[in-house]
C-alpha positions as CSV (number, residue, x, y, z in Angstrom):
1,M,3.0,-0.2,-23.9
2,S,2.7,3.5,-24.4
3,V,4.2,5.8,-21.7
4,V,1.6,7.0,-19.2
5,V,1.8,10.7,-18.4
6,P,0.1,11.4,-15.0
7,H,-2.6,14.1,-15.0
8,I,-3.0,15.5,-11.5
9,I,-6.3,17.0,-10.3
10,K,-6.2,18.6,-6.9
11,F,-9.0,19.1,-4.4
12,D,-9.1,20.7,-1.0
13,S,-11.5,18.2,0.5
14,V,-13.4,15.1,-0.8
15,D,-15.2,12.2,0.7
16,S,-12.8,9.7,-0.9
17,T,-10.2,10.1,-3.6
18,N,-11.0,6.5,-4.8
19,A,-14.7,7.2,-5.0
20,L,-14.2,10.5,-6.8
21,L,-11.8,9.0,-9.3
22,K,-14.3,6.1,-10.0
23,E,-16.8,8.8,-11.0
24,L,-14.3,10.5,-13.2
25,A,-13.3,7.2,-14.8
26,Q,-16.9,6.4,-15.7
27,K,-17.1,9.9,-17.3
28,G,-14.1,9.1,-19.5
29,A,-11.0,10.2,-17.5
30,N,-7.8,9.2,-19.1
31,E,-5.4,6.6,-17.8
32,G,-2.9,8.2,-15.5
33,T,-5.4,10.6,-13.9
34,V,-4.5,11.2,-10.3
35,V,-6.9,12.7,-7.8
36,V,-5.2,14.4,-4.8
37,A,-7.0,15.8,-1.8
38,T,-5.8,17.8,1.2
39,T,-8.3,15.9,3.4
40,Q,-10.8,13.1,3.1
41,H,-14.0,12.8,5.0
42,A,-14.6,9.1,4.2
43,G,-11.2,7.7,3.4
44,R,-11.0,3.9,3.3
45,G,-8.4,1.3,4.0
46,R,-8.3,-2.5,3.8
47,G,-11.1,-4.5,5.2
48,G,-13.5,-1.6,5.1
49,R,-11.6,0.3,7.8
50,I,-11.7,4.1,8.0
51,W,-8.5,5.8,6.8
52,H,-8.1,8.9,9.0
53,S,-7.2,11.7,6.6
54,P,-6.5,15.0,8.4
55,E,-4.6,17.9,6.8
56,G,-0.9,17.2,6.6
57,G,-1.2,13.8,4.9
58,L,-0.8,12.8,1.3
59,Y,-4.0,11.2,-0.1
60,F,-4.3,10.3,-3.8
61,S,-5.7,7.8,-6.2
62,L,-4.3,6.7,-9.6
63,L,-6.3,5.4,-12.5
64,L,-5.0,2.6,-14.7
65,K,-7.3,2.0,-17.7
66,S,-5.1,-0.3,-19.9
67,Y,-4.5,-2.6,-16.9
68,P,-4.4,-6.2,-18.3
69,N,-6.4,-9.1,-16.9
70,R,-4.2,-9.6,-13.8
71,R,-4.8,-9.5,-10.1
72,P,-5.6,-6.1,-8.5
73,T,-3.6,-7.5,-5.5
74,D,-0.5,-7.4,-7.6
75,M,-0.8,-3.6,-7.9
76,A,-1.4,-3.3,-4.2
77,L,1.9,-5.1,-3.7
78,L,3.6,-2.9,-6.3
79,A,2.2,0.3,-4.8
80,G,3.3,-0.8,-1.3
81,A,6.9,-1.4,-2.5
82,V,6.9,2.0,-4.3
83,M,5.6,3.7,-1.2
84,A,8.5,2.2,0.8
85,Q,11.0,3.3,-1.7
86,T,9.5,6.8,-1.8
87,V,9.5,7.3,2.0
88,K,13.0,5.9,2.2
89,H,14.1,8.4,-0.4
90,F,13.0,11.3,1.8
91,C,14.2,9.9,5.1
92,P,17.7,10.6,6.5
93,Q,19.7,7.5,7.2
94,P,19.6,5.3,9.2
95,C,15.7,5.3,9.3
96,L,14.2,1.8,9.0
97,V,11.6,1.8,6.2
98,G,9.9,-1.1,4.5
99,V,6.7,-2.9,3.7
100,K,4.6,-5.0,6.0
101,W,2.5,-7.7,4.2
102,P,0.5,-7.1,2.2
103,N,0.9,-3.4,1.4
104,D,1.5,-1.2,4.5
105,C,4.6,0.9,4.8
106,L,6.4,1.1,8.1
107,L,8.7,3.7,9.4
108,E,10.8,2.7,12.5
109,G,8.3,-0.1,13.1
110,K,5.1,2.1,12.9
111,K,2.6,2.4,10.1
112,V,3.1,5.5,8.0
113,G,1.1,4.6,4.9
114,G,-1.2,2.1,3.2
115,V,-2.8,1.2,-0.1
116,L,-6.3,0.3,-1.3
117,C,-6.8,-1.1,-4.8
118,E,-10.2,-1.4,-6.5
119,A,-11.1,-2.9,-9.8
120,I,-13.8,-1.1,-11.7
121,D,-16.0,-1.7,-14.7
122,H,-14.8,0.1,-17.8
123,G,-16.6,-1.3,-20.8
124,D,-14.7,-4.2,-22.4
125,S,-11.4,-3.4,-20.7
126,A,-10.2,-3.7,-17.2
127,A,-9.5,-0.6,-15.1
128,L,-8.0,-0.2,-11.7
129,I,-7.9,2.5,-9.1
130,I,-4.9,2.6,-6.7
131,G,-5.6,4.6,-3.6
132,V,-2.6,5.7,-1.4
133,G,-2.5,7.4,2.0
134,I,0.7,8.5,3.6
135,N,1.1,10.4,6.9
136,I,3.5,13.1,5.9
137,N,3.3,16.2,8.1
138,T,0.4,14.8,10.1
139,P,0.4,16.1,13.7
140,L,1.1,13.5,16.3
141,S,-2.1,14.4,18.1
142,E,-4.1,13.2,15.1
143,L,-2.4,9.8,15.3
144,E,-2.7,9.2,19.0
145,P,-6.0,7.2,18.7
146,F,-4.2,4.6,16.5
147,M,-1.1,4.2,18.7
148,G,-2.6,1.2,20.5
149,R,-3.0,-0.9,17.3
150,P,-0.4,-3.4,16.2
151,F,2.6,-1.5,14.9
152,G,0.9,1.8,15.9
153,A,1.0,4.9,13.7
154,T,3.5,7.6,12.8
155,S,4.2,10.3,10.2
156,L,7.2,11.1,8.0
157,R,7.6,14.3,10.0
158,E,7.5,12.4,13.4
159,G,10.0,9.8,12.2
160,C,12.4,12.4,10.8
161,G,12.8,14.6,13.8
162,G,10.1,17.2,13.1
163,K,11.2,18.1,9.6
164,C,8.3,19.3,7.3
165,F,8.1,17.9,3.8
166,E,6.6,19.2,0.5
167,L,3.6,16.9,-0.4
168,E,4.0,17.7,-4.1
169,S,7.6,16.5,-4.1
170,I,6.6,13.2,-2.5
171,L,3.7,12.7,-4.9
172,E,6.0,13.3,-7.9
173,R,8.6,10.9,-6.6
174,F,6.0,8.2,-6.0
175,L,4.6,8.5,-9.5
176,K,8.0,8.6,-11.1
177,V,9.1,5.3,-9.4
178,F,5.7,3.7,-10.0
179,F,5.8,4.2,-13.7
180,E,9.4,3.0,-13.8
181,H,8.4,-0.3,-12.3
182,Y,5.0,-0.8,-13.8
183,P,6.2,-1.5,-17.4
184,K,8.7,-4.0,-16.0
185,Y,5.9,-5.8,-14.2
186,L,3.9,-6.0,-17.4
187,E,6.8,-7.3,-19.4
188,E,8.4,-9.7,-16.8
189,G,5.4,-10.8,-14.8
190,F,4.9,-11.5,-11.2
191,L,8.5,-12.7,-10.6
192,F,9.7,-9.1,-11.0
193,L,7.1,-7.9,-8.5
194,Q,7.9,-10.7,-6.1
195,T,11.6,-9.8,-6.1
196,L,10.9,-6.1,-5.7
197,W,8.5,-6.5,-2.9
198,E,10.6,-9.0,-0.9
199,R,13.6,-6.6,-1.3
200,E,11.5,-3.9,0.5
201,C,10.1,-6.3,3.1
202,L,11.2,-5.9,6.8
203,F,10.1,-9.3,8.0
204,I,11.7,-12.1,6.0
205,G,13.3,-14.6,8.3
206,K,11.6,-13.2,11.4
207,N,8.9,-14.8,13.5
208,V,5.5,-13.2,13.1
209,E,1.9,-13.6,14.1
210,L,-1.1,-13.4,11.7
211,R,-4.7,-13.1,12.8
212,N,-8.0,-13.6,10.8
213,T,-6.2,-15.7,8.3
214,G,-7.3,-17.7,5.3
215,T,-5.1,-20.2,3.6
216,T,-4.8,-21.0,-0.1
217,E,-6.3,-24.4,0.7
218,E,-9.2,-23.2,2.8
219,S,-11.0,-19.8,2.9
220,K,-12.5,-20.0,6.4
221,D,-11.2,-17.5,9.0
222,N,-8.8,-18.4,11.8
223,A,-9.5,-15.8,14.4
224,G,-7.1,-17.4,16.8
225,G,-4.1,-16.5,14.7
226,V,-1.1,-18.4,13.5
227,R,2.7,-18.0,14.1
228,G,5.6,-18.9,12.0
229,T,8.8,-17.7,10.3
230,F,8.1,-15.3,7.4
231,L,9.6,-16.8,4.3
232,G,8.3,-14.3,1.7
233,I,5.3,-14.3,-0.7
234,D,4.3,-17.0,-3.2
235,E,3.2,-16.7,-6.8
236,Q,-0.3,-15.6,-5.7
237,G,1.0,-12.8,-3.5
238,A,0.1,-14.8,-0.4
239,I,2.3,-14.7,2.7
240,V,4.4,-17.9,3.3
241,L,5.1,-19.0,6.8
242,S,7.1,-21.9,8.2
243,D,6.0,-23.5,11.4
244,S,8.2,-25.0,14.2
245,C,8.3,-28.3,12.3
246,G,9.4,-26.7,9.1
247,N,6.1,-27.0,7.3
248,R,5.3,-24.3,4.8
249,R,1.9,-22.8,4.5
250,S,0.5,-19.9,2.4
251,Y,-2.1,-17.4,3.7
252,V,-4.1,-15.2,1.3
253,T,-5.7,-13.1,4.0
254,G,-4.7,-12.0,7.5
255,E,-3.4,-9.2,9.6
256,M,0.1,-9.2,11.0
257,T,-0.2,-8.3,14.6
258,C,3.2,-9.2,16.1
259,C,6.9,-9.7,15.1
260,W,9.7,-10.9,17.3
């Protein structure tokens, strides 16, 4: 695999970095193109949720054009692990940083960032857009509407005692780490990614609750939620829980709402 050299394009304000990069990809943008915006008006997260994108956050999307015929969810897991490693790099010790399944990043138990991956049509080859949003210097007042959600919301600045950070330095670090891990994933397969992700996970061995779940055996929703001990992820990237009787079950969808 040839080395991918990121090409960064900056914008003051866009509707969505993912949507804009999709347009650029359809016009022939090269692999490694990165669209960065100061703010987004229509940023999106998982499940069609709005990703609030005020000034102070880091919002960008990365294009992979030579992406092989593998699962986009793999790249979401990879990007989530890389985000956790990046945030951890800039945090003073002993800040608690890690991933929450499937690809959220938590700082001191609160959500600081997330990932949205989208496969796109690109002729005969597969292409993928990885969208990343991280609350860096985001004012606490902008995050207050989200405090009541499971795991709440925070920013890197809030979690690090009010320190301001250079967004460019954080972006550069993320891309550096991502393109160190990506070739290893292509060469070694999912086992490499599984090991990397589980190393950054905060919940293995803990009791958790999932809502709106779907199992690998059945796709119907379970709005009532399930509880169990978090064992890790399986070869599909699904979360694996063990119930009180020791029975293991995998869930391909769901929202973690509680940990104790």
